[in-house]
The first five atom37 places (N, CA, C, CB, O) and aatype in JSON, in Angstrom:
{
  "aatype": [12, 11, 16, 15, 13, 9, 9, 14, 10, 10, 15, 16, 10, 10, 9, 16, 16, 16, 2, 0, 2, 13, 8, 10, 15, 11, 10, 18, 2, 16, 19, 10, 16, 15, 7, 16, 15, 16, 5, 16, 17, 16, 15, 9, 15, 0, 4, 14, 15, 2, 3, 18, 15, 4, 11, 4, 10, 16, 2, 18, 7, 7, 9, 14, 3, 15, 11, 0, 10, 6, 11, 3, 15, 13, 15, 9, 14, 15, 7, 13, 4, 7, 5, 7, 11, 10, 3, 13, 18, 11, 7, 7, 3, 7, 15, 18, 11, 13, 18, 2, 15, 7, 7, 3, 7, 15, 19, 1, 7, 5, 4, 17, 19, 16, 14, 7, 15, 11, 11, 6, 4, 15, 9, 16, 10, 7, 15, 15, 2, 19, 5, 0, 3, 17, 19, 4, 18, 15, 3, 19, 4, 7],
  "atom_mask": [
    [1, 1, 1, 1, 1],
    [1, 1, 1, 1, 1],
    [1, 1, 1, 1, 1],
    [1, 1, 1, 1, 1],
    [1, 1, 1, 1, 1],
    [1, 1, 1, 1, 1],
    [1, 1, 1, 1, 1],
    [1, 1, 1, 1, 1],
    [1, 1, 1, 1, 1],
    [1, 1, 1, 1, 1],
    [1, 1, 1, 1, 1],
    [1, 1, 1, 1, 1],
    [1, 1, 1, 1, 1],
    [1, 1, 1, 1, 1],
    [1, 1, 1, 1, 1],
    [1, 1, 1, 1, 1],
    [1, 1, 1, 1, 1],
    [1, 1, 1, 1, 1],
    [1, 1, 1, 1, 1],
    [1, 1, 1, 1, 1],
    [1, 1, 1, 1, 1],
    [1, 1, 1, 1, 1],
    [1, 1, 1, 1, 1],
    [1, 1, 1, 1, 1],
    [1, 1, 1, 1, 1],
    [1, 1, 1, 1, 1],
    [1, 1, 1, 1, 1],
    [1, 1, 1, 1, 1],
    [1, 1, 1, 1, 1],
    [1, 1, 1, 1, 1],
    [1, 1, 1, 1, 1],
    [1, 1, 1, 1, 1],
    [1, 1, 1, 1, 1],
    [1, 1, 1, 1, 1],
    [1, 1, 1, 0, 1],
    [1, 1, 1, 1, 1],
    [1, 1, 1, 1, 1],
    [1, 1, 1, 1, 1],
    [1, 1, 1, 1, 1],
    [1, 1, 1, 1, 1],
    [1, 1, 1, 1, 1],
    [1, 1, 1, 1, 1],
    [1, 1, 1, 1, 1],
    [1, 1, 1, 1, 1],
    [1, 1, 1, 1, 1],
    [1, 1, 1, 1, 1],
    [1, 1, 1, 1, 1],
    [1, 1, 1, 1, 1],
    [1, 1, 1, 1, 1],
    [1, 1, 1, 1, 1],
    [1, 1, 1, 1, 1],
    [1, 1, 1, 1, 1],
    [1, 1, 1, 1, 1],
    [1, 1, 1, 1, 1],
    [1, 1, 1, 1, 1],
    [1, 1, 1, 1, 1],
    [1, 1, 1, 1, 1],
    [1, 1, 1, 1, 1],
    [1, 1, 1, 1, 1],
    [1, 1, 1, 1, 1],
    [1, 1, 1, 0, 1],
    [1, 1, 1, 0, 1],
    [1, 1, 1, 1, 1],
    [1, 1, 1, 1, 1],
    [1, 1, 1, 1, 1],
    [1, 1, 1, 1, 1],
    [1, 1, 1, 1, 1],
    [1, 1, 1, 1, 1],
    [1, 1, 1, 1, 1],
    [1, 1, 1, 1, 1],
    [1, 1, 1, 1, 1],
    [1, 1, 1, 1, 1],
    [1, 1, 1, 1, 1],
    [1, 1, 1, 1, 1],
    [1, 1, 1, 1, 1],
    [1, 1, 1, 1, 1],
    [1, 1, 1, 1, 1],
    [1, 1, 1, 1, 1],
    [1, 1, 1, 0, 1],
    [1, 1, 1, 1, 1],
    [1, 1, 1, 1, 1],
    [1, 1, 1, 0, 1],
    [1, 1, 1, 1, 1],
    [1, 1, 1, 0, 1],
    [1, 1, 1, 1, 1],
    [1, 1, 1, 1, 1],
    [1, 1, 1, 1, 1],
    [1, 1, 1, 1, 1],
    [1, 1, 1, 1, 1],
    [1, 1, 1, 1, 1],
    [1, 1, 1, 0, 1],
    [1, 1, 1, 0, 1],
    [1, 1, 1, 1, 1],
    [1, 1, 1, 0, 1],
    [1, 1, 1, 1, 1],
    [1, 1, 1, 1, 1],
    [1, 1, 1, 1, 1],
    [1, 1, 1, 1, 1],
    [1, 1, 1, 1, 1],
    [1, 1, 1, 1, 1],
    [1, 1, 1, 1, 1],
    [1, 1, 1, 0, 1],
    [1, 1, 1, 0, 1],
    [1, 1, 1, 1, 1],
    [1, 1, 1, 0, 1],
    [1, 1, 1, 1, 1],
    [1, 1, 1, 1, 1],
    [1, 1, 1, 1, 1],
    [1, 1, 1, 0, 1],
    [1, 1, 1, 1, 1],
    [1, 1, 1, 1, 1],
    [1, 1, 1, 1, 1],
    [1, 1, 1, 1, 1],
    [1, 1, 1, 1, 1],
    [1, 1, 1, 1, 1],
    [1, 1, 1, 0, 1],
    [1, 1, 1, 1, 1],
    [1, 1, 1, 1, 1],
    [1, 1, 1, 1, 1],
    [1, 1, 1, 1, 1],
    [1, 1, 1, 1, 1],
    [1, 1, 1, 1, 1],
    [1, 1, 1, 1, 1],
    [1, 1, 1, 1, 1],
    [1, 1, 1, 1, 1],
    [1, 1, 1, 0, 1],
    [1, 1, 1, 1, 1],
    [1, 1, 1, 1, 1],
    [1, 1, 1, 1, 1],
    [1, 1, 1, 1, 1],
    [1, 1, 1, 1, 1],
    [1, 1, 1, 1, 1],
    [1, 1, 1, 1, 1],
    [1, 1, 1, 1, 1],
    [1, 1, 1, 1, 1],
    [1, 1, 1, 1, 1],
    [1, 1, 1, 1, 1],
    [1, 1, 1, 1, 1],
    [1, 1, 1, 1, 1],
    [1, 1, 1, 1, 1],
    [1, 1, 1, 1, 1],
    [1, 1, 1, 0, 1]
  ],
  "atom_positions": [
    [[158.72, -110.45, -1.57], [158.42, -111.76, -1.04], [159.17, -112.86, -1.81], [156.93, -112.01, -1.07], [159.69, -113.79, -1.21]],
    [[159.21, -112.75, -3.13], [159.9, -113.74, -3.93], [161.4, -113.76, -3.62], [159.67, -113.48, -5.4], [162.0, -114.83, -3.57]],
    [[162.0, -112.6, -3.43], [163.43, -112.5, -3.15], [163.78, -113.23, -1.85], [163.86, -111.04, -3.06], [164.79, -113.92, -1.79]],
    [[162.95, -113.1, -0.83], [163.26, -113.75, 0.45], [163.19, -115.27, 0.33], [162.28, -113.26, 1.53], [163.81, -115.97, 1.14]],
    [[162.47, -115.79, -0.64], [162.39, -117.23, -0.87], [163.58, -117.71, -1.71], [161.06, -117.59, -1.56], [164.12, -118.78, -1.45]],
    [[163.99, -116.95, -2.7], [165.03, -117.34, -3.64], [166.41, -117.38, -2.97], [165.06, -116.39, -4.82], [167.17, -118.31, -3.23]],
    [[166.74, -116.42, -2.15], [168.08, -116.37, -1.54], [168.36, -117.61, -0.68], [168.22, -115.1, -0.69], [169.41, -118.21, -0.85]],
    [[167.46, -118.01, 0.24], [167.74, -119.24, 0.99], [167.82, -120.47, 0.08], [166.67, -119.45, 2.05], [168.62, -121.37, 0.34]],
    [[167.01, -120.52, -0.96], [167.03, -121.65, -1.88], [168.38, -121.73, -2.58], [165.9, -121.53, -2.9], [168.97, -122.81, -2.67]],
    [[168.89, -120.61, -3.09], [170.19, -120.59, -3.75], [171.3, -120.96, -2.78], [170.45, -119.21, -4.36], [172.23, -121.68, -3.15]],
    [[171.23, -120.48, -1.56], [172.24, -120.82, -0.55], [172.26, -122.31, -0.31], [171.98, -120.07, 0.75], [173.33, -122.91, -0.21]],
    [[171.1, -122.92, -0.21], [171.0, -124.36, 0.01], [171.61, -125.11, -1.16], [169.54, -124.79, 0.22], [172.34, -126.08, -0.96]],
    [[171.32, -124.69, -2.38], [171.86, -125.36, -3.56], [173.38, -125.25, -3.6], [171.26, -124.76, -4.83], [174.05, -126.22, -3.94]],
    [[173.93, -124.09, -3.27], [175.38, -123.92, -3.27], [176.04, -124.79, -2.22], [175.74, -122.46, -3.02], [177.07, -125.41, -2.49]],
    [[175.47, -124.86, -1.04], [176.03, -125.7, 0.02], [175.98, -127.16, -0.39], [175.28, -125.48, 1.34], [176.96, -127.89, -0.22]],
    [[174.86, -127.6, -0.93], [174.7, -128.98, -1.36], [175.73, -129.34, -2.42], [173.29, -129.22, -1.89], [176.33, -130.41, -2.35]],
    [[175.95, -128.48, -3.38], [176.89, -128.73, -4.45], [178.32, -128.83, -3.94], [176.79, -127.65, -5.51], [179.06, -129.72, -4.34]],
    [[178.71, -127.94, -3.05], [180.09, -127.91, -2.6], [180.4, -129.01, -1.6], [180.4, -126.58, -1.99], [181.57, -129.32, -1.41]],
    [[179.41, -129.62, -0.96], [179.65, -130.67, 0.0], [179.7, -132.06, -0.62], [178.61, -130.63, 1.05], [180.07, -133.01, 0.06]],
    [[179.34, -132.2, -1.89], [179.4, -133.51, -2.53], [180.84, -133.98, -2.5], [178.85, -133.46, -4.0], [181.76, -133.21, -2.8]],
    [[181.04, -135.23, -2.14], [182.39, -135.74, -1.94], [182.78, -136.8, -2.96], [182.53, -136.3, -0.56], [183.92, -136.82, -3.43]],
    [[181.84, -137.68, -3.31], [182.12, -138.66, -4.36], [180.82, -139.15, -4.98], [182.94, -139.84, -3.79], [179.72, -138.92, -4.46]],
    [[180.97, -139.84, -6.11], [179.83, -140.36, -6.86], [179.94, -141.88, -6.99], [179.74, -139.7, -8.25], [181.03, -142.42, -7.13]],
    [[178.81, -142.54, -6.94], [178.69, -143.95, -7.29], [177.88, -143.98, -8.57], [178.02, -144.82, -6.13], [176.75, -143.49, -8.6]],
    [[178.44, -144.54, -9.63], [177.78, -144.48, -10.94], [177.61, -145.87, -11.53], [178.58, -143.6, -11.89], [178.54, -146.68, -11.55]],
    [[176.4, -146.13, -12.02], [176.11, -147.38, -12.72], [176.31, -147.13, -14.21], [174.65, -147.89, -12.42], [175.66, -146.26, -14.79]],
    [[177.21, -147.9, -14.82], [177.56, -147.72, -16.22], [177.07, -148.9, -17.06], [179.08, -147.57, -16.37], [177.2, -150.06, -16.66]],
    [[176.5, -148.58, -18.21], [176.16, -149.59, -19.21], [177.2, -149.46, -20.31], [174.69, -149.42, -19.76], [177.29, -148.43, -20.97]],
    [[177.98, -150.53, -20.5], [179.1, -150.52, -21.42], [178.78, -151.35, -22.66], [180.37, -151.04, -20.74], [178.18, -152.41, -22.56]],
    [[179.19, -150.85, -23.82], [179.01, -151.57, -25.07], [180.29, -151.44, -25.89], [177.78, -151.02, -25.87], [180.82, -150.34, -26.04]],
    [[180.78, -152.57, -26.4], [181.94, -152.54, -27.29], [181.67, -153.4, -28.52], [183.21, -153.03, -26.55], [180.92, -154.37, -28.47]],
    [[182.3, -153.02, -29.6], [182.25, -153.78, -30.85], [183.28, -154.89, -30.73], [182.52, -152.86, -32.11], [184.46, -154.61, -30.51]],
    [[182.86, -156.15, -30.88], [183.8, -157.26, -30.71], [184.36, -157.75, -32.05], [183.12, -158.42, -29.99], [185.56, -158.01, -32.16]],
    [[183.52, -157.87, -33.07], [183.98, -158.23, -34.41], [182.85, -157.96, -35.39], [184.43, -159.73, -34.48], [181.69, -158.29, -35.13]],
    [[183.2, -157.35, -36.51], [182.17, -157.02, -37.5], [181.12, -156.12, -36.89], [0.0, 0.0, 0.0], [181.39, -154.98, -36.52]],
    [[179.91, -156.65, -36.79], [178.81, -155.87, -36.19], [178.38, -156.44, -34.83], [177.61, -155.83, -37.14], [177.38, -156.0, -34.27]],
    [[179.13, -157.41, -34.31], [178.81, -158.01, -33.01], [179.24, -157.08, -31.88], [179.48, -159.39, -32.86], [180.29, -156.44, -31.93]],
    [[178.42, -157.03, -30.86], [178.75, -156.21, -29.7], [178.67, -157.03, -28.43], [177.81, -154.99, -29.61], [178.0, -158.06, -28.36]],
    [[179.37, -156.55, -27.44], [179.32, -157.13, -26.1], [178.88, -156.03, -25.16], [180.71, -157.74, -25.67], [179.36, -154.91, -25.25]],
    [[177.96, -156.35, -24.25], [177.5, -155.35, -23.29], [177.64, -155.89, -21.87], [176.02, -154.95, -23.58], [177.55, -157.1, -21.64]],
    [[177.86, -155.0, -20.92], [177.93, -155.36, -19.52], [177.7, -154.12, -18.66], [179.29, -156.01, -19.2], [177.78, -152.99, -19.13]],
    [[177.41, -154.36, -17.41], [177.16, -153.29, -16.45], [178.33, -153.25, -15.47], [175.81, -153.5, -15.7], [178.86, -154.29, -15.09]],
    [[178.71, -152.06, -15.06], [179.75, -151.91, -14.04], [179.37, -150.75, -13.12], [181.15, -151.67, -14.7], [178.55, -149.9, -13.47]],
    [[179.98, -150.73, -11.96], [179.76, -149.66, -10.98], [181.11, -149.0, -10.7], [179.11, -150.2, -9.66], [182.09, -149.69, -10.41]],
    [[181.16, -147.7, -10.79], [182.38, -146.95, -10.48], [182.15, -146.02, -9.31], [182.86, -146.16, -11.7], [181.04, -145.52, -9.11]],
    [[183.2, -145.79, -8.56], [183.2, -144.79, -7.49], [184.26, -143.77, -7.86], [183.47, -145.43, -6.06], [185.42, -144.13, -8.08]],
    [[183.88, -142.49, -7.93], [184.82, -141.43, -8.31], [184.69, -140.25, -7.35], [184.56, -140.97, -9.77], [183.58, -139.83, -7.02]],
    [[185.83, -139.71, -6.9], [185.76, -138.48, -6.1], [185.1, -137.38, -6.92], [187.17, -138.04, -5.64], [185.26, -137.33, -8.14]],
    [[184.36, -136.5, -6.26], [183.66, -135.43, -6.98], [184.62, -134.53, -7.75], [182.84, -134.59, -6.01], [184.27, -134.01, -8.81]],
    [[185.84, -134.34, -7.23], [186.79, -133.48, -7.93], [187.46, -134.2, -9.11], [187.85, -132.98, -6.97], [188.28, -133.61, -9.8]],
    [[187.11, -135.47, -9.33], [187.61, -136.22, -10.48], [186.47, -136.99, -11.15], [188.73, -137.19, -10.04], [186.67, -138.1, -11.66]],
    [[185.28, -136.4, -11.14], [184.13, -137.05, -11.78], [184.27, -136.84, -13.28], [182.75, -136.47, -11.24], [183.72, -135.89, -13.86]],
    [[185.02, -137.75, -13.9], [185.37, -137.62, -15.31], [185.26, -138.98, -15.98], [186.8, -137.03, -15.49], [185.18, -140.01, -15.31]],
    [[185.26, -138.98, -17.29], [185.23, -140.24, -18.03], [186.45, -141.1, -17.69], [185.16, -139.98, -19.54], [186.34, -142.32, -17.62]],
    [[187.59, -140.47, -17.48], [188.8, -141.22, -17.14], [188.59, -142.0, -15.84], [190.02, -140.27, -17.0], [188.9, -143.19, -15.78]],
    [[188.06, -141.36, -14.82], [187.8, -142.06, -13.56], [186.7, -143.1, -13.73], [187.43, -141.06, -12.47], [186.85, -144.23, -13.29]],
    [[185.61, -142.72, -14.35], [184.46, -143.62, -14.5], [184.83, -144.92, -15.22], [183.35, -142.93, -15.25], [184.35, -145.99, -14.85]],
    [[185.68, -144.83, -16.23], [185.97, -146.01, -17.05], [187.25, -146.73, -16.65], [186.06, -145.61, -18.48], [187.49, -147.84, -17.13]],
    [[188.09, -146.14, -15.8], [189.36, -146.78, -15.44], [189.42, -147.29, -14.01], [190.47, -145.83, -15.65], [190.23, -148.17, -13.71]],
    [[188.58, -146.77, -13.13], [188.62, -147.21, -11.74], [187.82, -148.51, -11.62], [188.05, -146.12, -10.78], [186.69, -148.59, -12.09]],
    [[188.41, -149.51, -10.99], [187.74, -150.8, -10.84], [186.43, -150.68, -10.08], [0.0, 0.0, 0.0], [185.48, -151.41, -10.36]],
    [[186.4, -149.78, -9.12], [185.16, -149.51, -8.41], [184.67, -150.64, -7.55], [0.0, 0.0, 0.0], [185.42, -151.2, -6.75]],
    [[183.42, -150.98, -7.74], [182.74, -151.96, -6.9], [182.63, -153.26, -7.7], [181.33, -151.44, -6.45], [182.04, -153.27, -8.77]],
    [[183.2, -154.34, -7.18], [183.23, -155.6, -7.94], [181.85, -156.14, -8.33], [183.94, -156.64, -7.15], [181.72, -156.8, -9.36]],
    [[180.82, -155.87, -7.53], [179.48, -156.39, -7.8], [178.71, -155.4, -8.67], [178.72, -156.66, -6.47], [178.35, -154.32, -8.21]],
    [[178.46, -155.77, -9.92], [177.81, -154.85, -10.86], [176.34, -154.6, -10.51], [177.9, -155.4, -12.27], [175.72, -153.7, -11.07]],
    [[175.78, -155.37, -9.6], [174.39, -155.17, -9.17], [174.31, -154.55, -7.77], [173.64, -156.51, -9.19], [173.24, -154.54, -7.16]],
    [[175.43, -154.04, -7.27], [175.49, -153.52, -5.9], [174.43, -152.47, -5.61], [176.86, -152.93, -5.64], [173.8, -152.51, -4.55]],
    [[174.21, -151.55, -6.53], [173.28, -150.44, -6.28], [171.82, -150.86, -6.37], [173.54, -149.33, -7.26], [170.93, -150.04, -6.18]],
    [[171.58, -152.14, -6.65], [170.22, -152.68, -6.64], [169.95, -153.45, -5.35], [170.01, -153.6, -7.85], [168.83, -153.93, -5.14]],
    [[170.96, -153.55, -4.49], [170.86, -154.35, -3.27], [170.69, -153.47, -2.04], [172.11, -155.23, -3.11], [170.84, -152.25, -2.1]],
    [[170.36, -154.12, -0.93], [170.19, -153.4, 0.33], [171.51, -153.05, 0.99], [169.35, -154.22, 1.28], [171.58, -152.13, 1.81]],
    [[172.58, -153.78, 0.64], [173.89, -153.47, 1.2], [174.98, -153.91, 0.22], [174.09, -154.16, 2.57], [174.79, -154.83, -0.57]],
    [[176.12, -153.23, 0.29], [177.29, -153.56, -0.51], [178.5, -152.88, 0.12], [177.11, -153.13, -2.01], [178.36, -152.11, 1.07]],
    [[179.67, -153.17, -0.4], [180.91, -152.58, 0.13], [181.78, -152.04, -1.0], [181.69, -153.61, 0.96], [181.73, -152.54, -2.12]],
    [[182.58, -151.03, -0.68], [183.66, -150.58, -1.55], [184.94, -151.11, -0.92], [183.68, -148.99, -1.72], [185.19, -150.86, 0.26]],
    [[185.75, -151.84, -1.69], [186.98, -152.4, -1.13], [187.94, -151.32, -0.63], [187.68, -153.26, -2.17], [187.84, -150.16, -1.03]],
    [[188.85, -151.71, 0.24], [189.89, -150.79, 0.74], [190.64, -150.15, -0.41], [190.87, -151.54, 1.66], [190.85, -150.76, -1.46]],
    [[191.05, -148.91, -0.2], [191.88, -148.21, -1.19], [191.2, -147.01, -1.82], [0.0, 0.0, 0.0], [191.89, -146.1, -2.29]],
    [[189.87, -146.97, -1.85], [189.18, -145.83, -2.46], [189.45, -144.6, -1.61], [187.64, -146.11, -2.59], [189.13, -144.58, -0.42]],
    [[190.02, -143.58, -2.2], [190.38, -142.31, -1.52], [191.22, -142.56, -0.27], [189.1, -141.53, -1.15], [191.13, -141.81, 0.7]],
    [[192.03, -143.62, -0.28], [192.91, -143.91, 0.84], [192.2, -144.48, 2.06], [0.0, 0.0, 0.0], [192.78, -144.53, 3.14]],
    [[190.96, -144.9, 1.89], [190.16, -145.41, 3.01], [190.25, -146.93, 3.1], [188.7, -144.98, 2.86], [190.66, -147.61, 2.16]],
    [[189.86, -147.44, 4.26], [189.65, -148.87, 4.41], [188.34, -149.25, 3.75], [0.0, 0.0, 0.0], [187.71, -148.41, 3.1]],
    [[187.92, -150.47, 3.9], [186.67, -150.95, 3.33], [185.5, -150.15, 3.9], [186.48, -152.46, 3.6], [185.44, -149.91, 5.1]],
    [[184.57, -149.73, 3.02], [183.38, -148.99, 3.42], [182.15, -149.84, 3.15], [183.29, -147.63, 2.66], [181.99, -150.4, 2.07]],
    [[181.26, -149.93, 4.14], [180.03, -150.71, 4.03], [178.84, -149.77, 3.86], [179.83, -151.62, 5.27], [178.69, -148.81, 4.62]],
    [[177.99, -150.04, 2.88], [176.82, -149.22, 2.54], [175.54, -149.99, 2.84], [176.87, -148.79, 1.05], [175.43, -151.18, 2.55]],
    [[174.55, -149.28, 3.43], [173.26, -149.88, 3.75], [172.15, -148.96, 3.28], [173.14, -150.15, 5.28], [172.14, -147.76, 3.57]],
    [[171.19, -149.54, 2.54], [170.08, -148.76, 1.99], [169.03, -148.51, 3.07], [169.45, -149.49, 0.79], [168.65, -149.42, 3.81]],
    [[168.57, -147.26, 3.14], [167.52, -146.88, 4.08], [166.15, -146.9, 3.41], [0.0, 0.0, 0.0], [166.04, -147.12, 2.2]],
    [[165.13, -146.68, 4.19], [163.76, -146.67, 3.7], [163.49, -145.58, 2.68], [0.0, 0.0, 0.0], [162.55, -145.69, 1.89]],
    [[164.31, -144.53, 2.68], [164.13, -143.43, 1.73], [164.88, -143.65, 0.42], [164.59, -142.12, 2.37], [164.85, -142.79, -0.47]],
    [[165.55, -144.81, 0.28], [166.28, -145.13, -0.94], [167.72, -144.67, -0.94], [0.0, 0.0, 0.0], [168.48, -145.02, -1.84]],
    [[168.12, -143.89, 0.06], [169.51, -143.44, 0.14], [170.36, -144.53, 0.8], [169.61, -142.11, 0.93], [169.83, -145.46, 1.41]],
    [[171.66, -144.41, 0.67], [172.59, -145.32, 1.33], [173.37, -144.55, 2.39], [173.56, -145.98, 0.3], [173.91, -143.48, 2.11]],
    [[173.43, -145.09, 3.61], [174.34, -144.59, 4.64], [175.53, -145.53, 4.62], [173.66, -144.5, 6.08], [175.38, -146.73, 4.39]],
    [[176.72, -144.97, 4.88], [177.89, -145.85, 4.86], [178.76, -145.63, 6.09], [178.7, -145.62, 3.6], [178.75, -144.59, 6.73]],
    [[179.53, -146.7, 6.38], [180.28, -146.81, 7.61], [181.65, -147.43, 7.32], [179.51, -147.67, 8.65], [181.83, -148.07, 6.29]],
    [[182.61, -147.22, 8.22], [183.88, -147.96, 8.14], [183.59, -149.41, 8.48], [184.97, -147.35, 9.1], [182.96, -149.68, 9.5]],
    [[184.03, -150.32, 7.66], [183.83, -151.74, 7.95], [184.58, -152.1, 9.22], [184.31, -152.62, 6.76], [185.77, -151.82, 9.36]],
    [[183.87, -152.71, 10.15], [184.49, -153.08, 11.42], [184.75, -151.9, 12.34], [0.0, 0.0, 0.0], [185.47, -152.03, 13.34]],
    [[184.17, -150.75, 12.01], [184.38, -149.53, 12.8], [183.46, -149.47, 14.01], [0.0, 0.0, 0.0], [182.91, -150.48, 14.44]],
    [[183.31, -148.27, 14.55], [182.52, -148.07, 15.77], [181.04, -147.84, 15.51], [183.07, -146.91, 16.55], [180.28, -147.57, 16.44]],
    [[180.62, -147.94, 14.26], [179.21, -147.76, 13.92], [178.82, -146.33, 13.59], [0.0, 0.0, 0.0], [177.65, -146.05, 13.34]],
    [[179.79, -145.43, 13.59], [179.51, -144.03, 13.24], [179.27, -143.91, 11.74], [180.69, -143.11, 13.67], [180.01, -144.48, 10.93]],
    [[178.24, -143.17, 11.39], [177.94, -142.94, 9.98], [179.02, -142.04, 9.39], [176.52, -142.29, 9.8], [179.32, -140.98, 9.94]],
    [[179.62, -142.46, 8.26], [180.64, -141.66, 7.58], [180.03, -140.7, 6.57], [181.64, -142.57, 6.88], [180.61, -139.66, 6.25]],
    [[178.83, -141.05, 6.06], [178.18, -140.2, 5.08], [176.93, -140.85, 4.54], [0.0, 0.0, 0.0], [176.51, -141.91, 4.99]],
    [[176.35, -140.18, 3.53], [175.1, -140.67, 2.95], [175.09, -140.35, 1.46], [173.87, -140.04, 3.65], [175.63, -139.33, 1.03]],
    [[174.47, -141.24, 0.67], [174.4, -141.09, -0.78], [172.95, -141.08, -1.23], [175.17, -142.22, -1.48], [172.12, -141.84, -0.74]],
    [[172.65, -140.19, -2.18], [171.31, -140.09, -2.76], [171.41, -140.21, -4.27], [170.62, -138.75, -2.36], [172.35, -139.7, -4.88]],
    [[170.42, -140.87, -4.86], [170.37, -140.98, -6.32], [170.03, -139.61, -6.89], [169.32, -142.06, -6.77], [169.25, -138.85, -6.32]],
    [[170.63, -139.29, -8.03], [170.35, -138.03, -8.71], [169.61, -138.35, -10.0], [171.67, -137.22, -8.99], [170.23, -138.76, -10.99]],
    [[168.29, -138.17, -10.01], [167.48, -138.51, -11.19], [167.92, -137.71, -12.42], [166.01, -138.26, -10.91], [168.29, -136.54, -12.32]],
    [[167.85, -138.37, -13.56], [168.14, -137.69, -14.81], [169.62, -137.47, -15.07], [0.0, 0.0, 0.0], [169.99, -136.8, -16.03]],
    [[170.47, -138.02, -14.22], [171.91, -137.85, -14.38], [172.4, -138.77, -15.49], [172.66, -138.15, -13.05], [172.34, -139.99, -15.36]],
    [[172.88, -138.2, -16.58], [173.36, -138.98, -17.72], [174.72, -138.44, -18.15], [172.34, -138.93, -18.91], [174.96, -137.23, -18.14]],
    [[175.6, -139.34, -18.52], [176.93, -138.96, -19.02], [177.37, -140.08, -19.94], [177.96, -138.73, -17.84], [177.17, -141.25, -19.64]],
    [[177.97, -139.73, -21.06], [178.47, -140.74, -21.99], [179.97, -140.59, -22.12], [177.78, -140.62, -23.36], [180.49, -139.48, -22.27]],
    [[180.67, -141.73, -22.08], [182.13, -141.74, -22.19], [182.54, -142.71, -23.3], [182.79, -142.14, -20.84], [181.93, -143.77, -23.46]],
    [[183.55, -142.34, -24.04], [184.09, -143.22, -25.08], [185.08, -144.19, -24.44], [184.77, -142.41, -26.22], [185.88, -143.8, -23.59]],
    [[185.01, -145.44, -24.85], [186.01, -146.43, -24.48], [186.47, -147.08, -25.78], [185.44, -147.49, -23.45], [185.82, -146.9, -26.81]],
    [[187.56, -147.83, -25.76], [188.08, -148.45, -26.97], [187.0, -149.29, -27.65], [189.31, -149.31, -26.65], [186.48, -150.23, -27.06]],
    [[186.67, -148.94, -28.87], [185.66, -149.61, -29.7], [184.26, -149.61, -29.1], [186.08, -151.02, -29.94], [183.47, -150.51, -29.38]],
    [[183.95, -148.6, -28.27], [182.61, -148.58, -27.72], [182.33, -147.36, -26.86], [0.0, 0.0, 0.0], [182.94, -146.3, -27.02]],
    [[181.38, -147.54, -25.94], [180.99, -146.43, -25.07], [180.52, -146.95, -23.72], [179.9, -145.58, -25.73], [180.11, -148.1, -23.58]],
    [[180.6, -146.06, -22.72], [180.06, -146.3, -21.39], [179.07, -145.19, -21.12], [181.2, -146.35, -20.28], [179.38, -144.01, -21.3]],
    [[177.88, -145.56, -20.7], [176.84, -144.58, -20.41], [176.44, -144.66, -18.95], [175.63, -144.79, -21.32], [176.05, -145.73, -18.47]],
    [[176.53, -143.53, -18.25], [176.06, -143.49, -16.86], [174.54, -143.45, -16.91], [176.65, -142.24, -16.08], [173.95, -142.52, -17.46]],
    [[173.91, -144.46, -16.35], [172.46, -144.54, -16.34], [171.87, -144.2, -14.98], [172.02, -145.92, -16.75], [170.69, -143.88, -14.87]],
    [[172.69, -144.27, -13.95], [172.24, -143.92, -12.61], [173.44, -143.39, -11.85], [171.59, -145.14, -11.86], [174.55, -143.91, -11.99]],
    [[173.23, -142.36, -11.07], [174.33, -141.73, -10.36], [173.88, -141.4, -8.94], [174.82, -140.46, -11.1], [172.85, -140.76, -8.74]],
    [[174.66, -141.82, -7.97], [174.42, -141.46, -6.57], [175.48, -140.46, -6.16], [174.43, -142.71, -5.64], [176.66, -140.68, -6.41]],
    [[175.08, -139.37, -5.53], [176.01, -138.38, -5.02], [176.14, -138.62, -3.52], [175.52, -136.9, -5.32], [175.14, -138.73, -2.81]],
    [[177.37, -138.72, -3.06], [177.64, -139.04, -1.66], [178.25, -137.84, -0.94], [178.56, -140.26, -1.55], [179.16, -137.18, -1.46]],
    [[177.74, -137.58, 0.24], [178.19, -136.45, 1.05], [178.92, -136.99, 2.27], [177.0, -135.55, 1.47], [178.33, -137.71, 3.08]],
    [[180.2, -136.63, 2.41], [181.02, -137.11, 3.52], [182.37, -136.4, 3.47], [181.2, -138.67, 3.44], [182.56, -135.43, 2.74]],
    [[183.3, -136.91, 4.26], [184.67, -136.4, 4.22], [185.63, -137.46, 3.7], [185.12, -135.92, 5.62], [186.85, -137.3, 3.82]],
    [[185.11, -138.53, 3.14], [185.91, -139.7, 2.74], [187.04, -139.33, 1.77], [185.0, -140.74, 2.1], [188.16, -139.8, 1.94]],
    [[186.76, -138.52, 0.78], [187.77, -138.18, -0.23], [188.46, -136.86, 0.08], [187.13, -138.12, -1.61], [188.98, -136.2, -0.82]],
    [[188.46, -136.48, 1.33], [189.19, -135.3, 1.8], [188.66, -134.04, 1.32], [0.0, 0.0, 0.0], [189.19, -132.98, 1.65]]
  ]
}
C-alpha cells in the first residue's frame, strides 16, 4: 500500500521540478561602505531556472520595483529570456499568473512562492541573501 502512494508522489515531484522555467527572487543586499558603516537595500531578480546562480541573481537588473512581489501586480521589462514585457497579477491563492503585455489575454504561466528558500551570494564588499523565491512554470525561457 505504501509503495502505490510513493510512486505517484515521486512522479509528481519530478515533473514539478523539471517544468520550472524561471525564478523571481527577493534579495536583501548589504555592503560595507566605509569603516564599519553598511548600506542595505532590497532588489528583485528574475533568473532562468537553468541559470539560477549567484551570477544571475546579483548581475541581472531584473524588476525595477524592489517592492514588486509585495504588490497585486507588476511587470518584467522587455528583454528577459528574449520576451516582450510580461505583466504579473496576484491571485487569491498568493500565486502570480502572467501574460504578454498587450497580448490576447492568454496566461503564459504561473509563479508560486517556495517557503524556506534561502541562498546567499557574495558581492563586492558584502552579500546578497535570497529571502523569498517564487518558482515560475511556463515556456518563457525556452
